[in-house]
N, C-alpha and C positions, 0 to 999 in steps of 0.2 A: 793741483799746482802747489798747494800749501801743506806744510807739515809743522806740527807744534810739538816741542820737546820741553819737558819739565826739568829745569836746571837743578832743582833741589834733589833729584835722584842721583846726582853725581858729586863727587868730592871736588874735583877741579874740572873746568870746561875751557877748552882752547879752540881757537879758530885758526886755520892755516891757509896760506896763500896757494895759488895754482901750483899743483905738484908736478904735473906734466911728466909722469913716468919716473921721477926721481925718488924711487922707493927707498934705497939705502940712505940717501941724504935725510929723508924724513925720519927713518928709524933712528939715525944718529942724533937728530935734533930732539926727538922725544926722549931718548935715553939721557941726554944732557939735562933735560928738565925734570928727570925722575918721574916721567909719566907712568902711571899705574893703570894698565889695561883692565884691571878688575874694579877700579873705582873712578876712573877719569873718562872724559869724553873729548873726542877731537871732531871738529866740524870743518869740512872742506868747502871753500867757496867755488868749487867746480874746476873743470879741466884737470882731472886726475890722470888723464891719458895723453899720449902723443908727444913727440919730440925727444923725450928722455929715454933712458935705456930699459926701463922695466914697466911698460904699460900693463902687462898681464898681472904682475904682482900688485900693482896699484889697484887694478880692478878687483882683485881678491880681497882687498880691504873692505869692500862693500858687504862682505859676509861677517865682518868682525863686529861684535856687540859694542865696542868702544868707538866705532867710526861711523860718522854720518856725512853726507855730502849733498849739496844741491847740484842740479844739472848744469853743466857748462856748455858753451857752444861746441867744444870738441866732442863731448859725448853726443850732442845732437847731430853733428856732422857724421859721426860713426853710425848712429841709428838710421839716419837718412840714407847713407850709403848701403847699409844692409837691406833696407826696405826697397830701394829703387834698383839695386845692383849696379849703381853708378858710383864708382869710387874715386873719380877724378878730383873733386873738390877736397875731399878728406885727405887723399894722398898728398896733394899739394900743400896741405896745412899740417903735416906731421903724422899722417896716418899710414905711412909706408911700412911701418913695423908689421901691420896686419898681413900685408901681401907677402912678406918674407917668411911667415910662419909655415912650417911644413904641415902641421896639423892645426887647422883653424877651428876645430870643433869646440874646444874648451874656451878659446877666446871669444868665439861667437856667442856662446852661452852667457859668458860674463858680460859682454856688451849688451845683450838683450835685457839683462837685469837692470841696465841703466834706464830702461823705460819706466821703472818704478821710482826713479829719483824725482823728488819734488823740485820745483823751480825756486821755491822760497821756504826757508826754515825760520820759524819764530821760536825763540827760547828766552825764558826769563831767568836771569842769573842775579848774583848779588849786585851787579852793576846796573841792573834795570832790564828793560825789555830790549832784546837784540833781534835784529832781522838780518838774515844772511841770504844773499842772492849773488848770481855770478857777475853781472855787469851793471845792473841798475834796478831800482824799483821805480817804474815809470809812472809816478803819480806825485802829487804835492803832499799827500797824506797817506800813511799806511793804515789799512784796515784789513783785519783777518778775513781771508777768502774773497777779498775784493777782486773782481775780474780786471786783469791787466794784460798787456801784450806780451806773450811768451817770447816773441822775437826780440823785443826790446830788452826784456830781462836778460836774455842770453848775449846780446850783441851791442847794445847801445853805449856809445861813448860820449854823447853830447853833453851830459851833465858834467862829467869830469873835465872835458875840454873847456867848458864854460868856467869852471872853477880855476883852471890853470891861467885864465886871462882875467881873473878877478870878478867873474860874474856868477850869480847863482846863490842859492840858499839851501838850508837843510830840508829834510822831509819830516813832517809832523807825524805823530802817532806812535813813535817808538823812541827809545833813548839812544840807540846806536844802530847803524846800518853798516854792514861789512860786505865789501865788494872786491872782486879780483878782475880778471879779464885783460885789463890794459897794463902792460909792464911799465913800472915806474922805478925811479932810481932809489926811492925810499918810501916808507909809508907816508901817505898824505891824509891829513884830517881836515875836513871842511865842515864846520859846525858839527853835526852829529853823524856825518858820513865819513867812512874810513876806507881808503883804497890801499890794498895790501899786496897786490901782485908785484913783488919785487924781483921778478924775472929770473928765478933760480935757474931755469933751463937755458937761459941766455947769458949765463955768466954772472948773474946777480946772486940772490940768496933767498932762502925760504923765510917767510915771516910767520911766526907763531905769536898769537896774542892771547893772553889769559883773561877770560871773562869772569872766572870764578875760581 
């Protein structure tokens, strides 16, 4: 469930919001920031597939040494569909691109690689200890390898909804937590929690935050 990365191994470290198949948009944003694939690292908060135009290209990013990602609920829906051979839920939530492929072999192989994606990435950068997860870290305090609900990590919006009405507090155990999953009109920061899914695929924009 957990993966640890040493930030000192990279020149710059960035975290990016839900990509949702917007491959070229991501490449343009990286170019604008002079991202160096030989020296820099990009970490995705998950949901690299579905809804946008290039889910296959986004899946291919998983093989790039400069790219890391946590598992999103869309990757999980895809894996569940492949395992159960029931594609209804995934298709209703943006997975229709898979059914339109003439040759599904390559895409299926790329999707199966998502089984190796962690739910949580921990990375220490110059700004401190960062924890990246898709929707939430469902505990009051972060602890490396602490058992938490995978379902809530992928889907839970309760904490963010509480913050939106003035309730809630940060999570102990790390300096920064980075989440996607819920489209918002801008980046929201509540104590040490950061919500960065700015709805690129819904007419919003990709958010990239430099950690180092």
